[in-house]
N, C-alpha and C positions, 0 to 999 in steps of 0.2 A: 434176300435174307441170308444171314451168315450161318453156314452149317458148322456145327461143333459137336464135340463128344462131351456129354454132361458128366462123364466120369473123370475127366481130366481137369486139373486145377492149374498148376503152375505154368503149363504150356500156353495158357491164354492170358497170363498176367500182364504181358507186355503188349497185348493187342490194342491197336488204336481203332481199327475198323469196327463200327457197331458199338463202341464203348462209351459214346457221348463225350469223350474227352475233347475232341475238336470243337464240339458245339458249345461247351461251357468254359473252355480255357480262359477266354477273355474275362468273364465275370469272376472266376476264381482268382485270377491274377490281380484284378482290381481290389478284391477283398484282402489279399495278402499284402499288397503295397500299402493299402490303407491301415492294416494292422501294424505294419512296421512303423508307419508314421505316427500312429497313436502311441506306440511304445517309446519312440524317441522323444516325443513331446512330453509324455508323462514322466520320463526319467530325467530330462534335462531342462524342462521349462516349468511345468506345473502338473501336479498329480491330477489326472482326470478319471481315475478309477471309480467305479460305482459298485453297489452291492449286486451280486449275481442273482438275487431272488427273482426279479422280473424275467430275466432271460431263462431261468429254469422253468418257470411256469409257461412262458411263451413257447419255449421249445417243445413242451408236451403238446400244446395245442397245434403247433405247426406240424409236428410229426403226424398227428391225426389227419390234418388236412392233406398232407402229402400221401398218406396211405389211401385215403378216399380217392385222390386224384389218380393214383396209379391203378387202383382197382377198377375205377370207372373206365379208364383208357383200355385196360386189358379186356374188360367185358366187350368193348367195341371191337378190339382186335379178334377175339375169339368168335364173336358173332359173325364177323366178316369171313373168318375161316370156315365156319359152318355153312354160310351162304354159298361160298365157292365149292364146298364139298357137295352141296345140293346141285350146283351146276354140273359138276363132274358126274354125279349119279344120273341126272335126268338126260344128259346128252347120251350116255351109254344106254339108258333105258329106251330112248327113242330109236336109236340105231338098232338095238336088239329086237324090239317089238315090230318095227316097220319092216325088218328083213323078211318076216314071215309072209307079208302081203306084197312087198315091192321088190324083194331080193332078186327076182328073175326078170325085172322090167327095167327100162331105161330111166325110170324115175328114182330108183334107189340111190344111184351115185350122186345126183344133185342134192338129194335130201341129206345124205351123209356129209357132203362137202359144205353145205350151208350150215349144218349143225356144228361141224368142226370150226366154222368161221365165227360162230356166235361168241365163244369165249374171248377170241382175239378182239372182236369188236367191243365187247363189254369192258375188257381191261383197258383198251385205249380210251374209251369213253370216260371211265372213272378217273383216268390219269390226266384227262384233258389234252391228250396227245393228238398227233395227226390221225385222221380217220384211217382205220386199218381193219381188214377182214382176214388176215392171215396170209401165209405164203403159198397156200395150195388152192387157190381159186381160179387158176388159169384155165381149167377145163370147164368152168361155168360160163354161161353166156355173157360176153363182155358188156352188152347193154344192161343186163340185170345188175352186174357188179357195179357198173358206173352209176346206175340209179340208186343203188344202196349207199354208195359212198357220198352221193349228193344229198341224201336224206337228212332231215333235221335231227333225227335220232337214229344213228346207224345201227345199234343192236336191235332196235325195234323193227327197222327195215329188214334186217336179216331174218328175224322171227317171222315177218310177213311172208318172206320167200319160202320159208319152211312150211308155213301153213298153206301157201299156194300149191306147193308140191303135193301135200297130203290131200288137198281138195281135188287136184287133178287125178289122183288115184281113185277117188270116189267117183268122179265123172266118167272115168274109163270102166267103171264097174268092177274094180279089183276088190272092193270091200264095201259094206253098207255104211250108212251115215253114222251109226252108233260107234263103229270101229274108228272112223275118222275122228269123232269127238274124243274117243279114248286116247288115240295117238296124239291129238292136238293138246291134250291135257299136259303132256310133257313140255310142249312149247309154252303153254301158259305158266307152268311152274318156273321155267327159265326166266320169263319176264318178271315173275314174282320175286325170284332170288335177286335179280338185277335191281329191282326196286328197293329191296332191303339194303343192298350195297349203296345205292344212291342216297338212301336215308342217312346212313352212317356218314357218307362222304360230305353231304351238304348240311349236316347238323353238327357243328363243332360244340365243344364244351361251352356252357353259358359264359358270356363275357364277364359278368360280375364275379363269378367264381375264379376265373382265370386271373383277372386283374387284382383281385383281393389277395390271392395266394402269392402272386409275384411281388406285390407291395410288401407283404409280410416277410417274404424271403429276403428282400433287399434290406428292409429295416433291421431284421434280426441279424443278418450276417455282417452288416456294416456297423452295428452297435455292439456286437459281441466282444470286440477287443477291449472296450471300456469295462466290461464285466470280468475280464480275465487278466488284465494287465497287472493289477496289484498282487495277484496270487502267483502268476506264471512268468511274469517278466517277458523275456524274449521268446519263451516257449509259446507265448500268445500267438505269434505269427504261425507256428506250426499247427496249433489248435484251430485257429481260424481257417487255415487251408483245409484241414480235414473236414470240418463242419461244412464249409462252403462247397467242397467237392461232393460230399454226400448229398446235401440238400438240393443243390442245383442239378446234380446228376439225376436224382429221382424225379424232379420236376420235368427235366428234358426227356426222360424216358417216356413219361406220360404224353408229352407233346408228340413224340415220334410215332407212337403206336396207336394214337387215338384215331388216325385216318390210315388204315393199314393197306391201302390200295396203291400207294405211290411207289417210288423207286428208292426209298431210303434203305439203309442197311438192315433195319429191323422190320421192314414191311413184308407183307406176304409175297411169296415167290410166284407172282401171277404169270410171268413168262414161262416158268417151268410147268405150272399147272396147265396152261393153254397148250403147250407143246405135248404134254402127256395125253391130254384129251384128243388132240389131233392124231397122234400116233395110234391111240386105241381105236378111234373111229375109222381111220383110213385102212386099218387092218381088216375091216369088214368087207372091203371092196376087193374083187379079184385083181391079181397082179396084171398089169398091162403087158402084153407080149412085147418082148424086146426085138427090135429090128435087127436082122442078121446082116453082117457086112457082105459086100458084093461077092467075095470069094467063098463065103459060107452059104450063099443062097442056093437052095436046092434046084436042081435042073428041072426042065419040063418033063 
């Protein structure tokens, strides 16, 4: 995600990163070249201008379609952010609540580390990346980590390890069954939030809406020079450039934010969120004693 100051205007005017320019430059240039060809043909071969009434009416309808497209995509973006906010909250709640019962036992550190691994596993799963459970699982049993990474659904396997730790606490008599169920409710909510993210990730905008909107955009932008050439002459090229840039840019923004879990410039900063969760949770654990160098080792 691109970090920016919303109070600044001109300092971002030349930015390319996150501005959709690179994604739409080919389409816009094709419209500009086509507009120039229409102007040349109309002025030197045969007048091909048409009345602008149809384009005026079509432009209103197309604008409404683009507004709906952008709003629907932003709803998906914001819902994804709320779901990851829930993941942040539930990981903190689990570490906080379980500390009361497990904080002085060897079970607490594995639970916290598996909990910190869950966001990394979820982010990698949503992105279709290599299986990953975070950078701080070296202190967990290697066999368990290897088994999680080989699982069909890695985040679910991590959640199972968290539940197993909570169940072991009950078996050791550290708390009764109803406390285990209450603590495991946080794990269940993590799975629920991940399921919500998967729903967004695996359900794109309906194909019919997408293809109809793009056909309408192409027809409108490539026929627009015919409606402008009689009135504007060579300014038709500039006008077509502006309209094509605005319309194609709005459509591309909707495409980029409709699945906010990727690595595009305008997607959610999942790497930062995962790192923050890990830092918050590992702070619950006592600092490991630092080994003294030989010359600093205390004498017998």
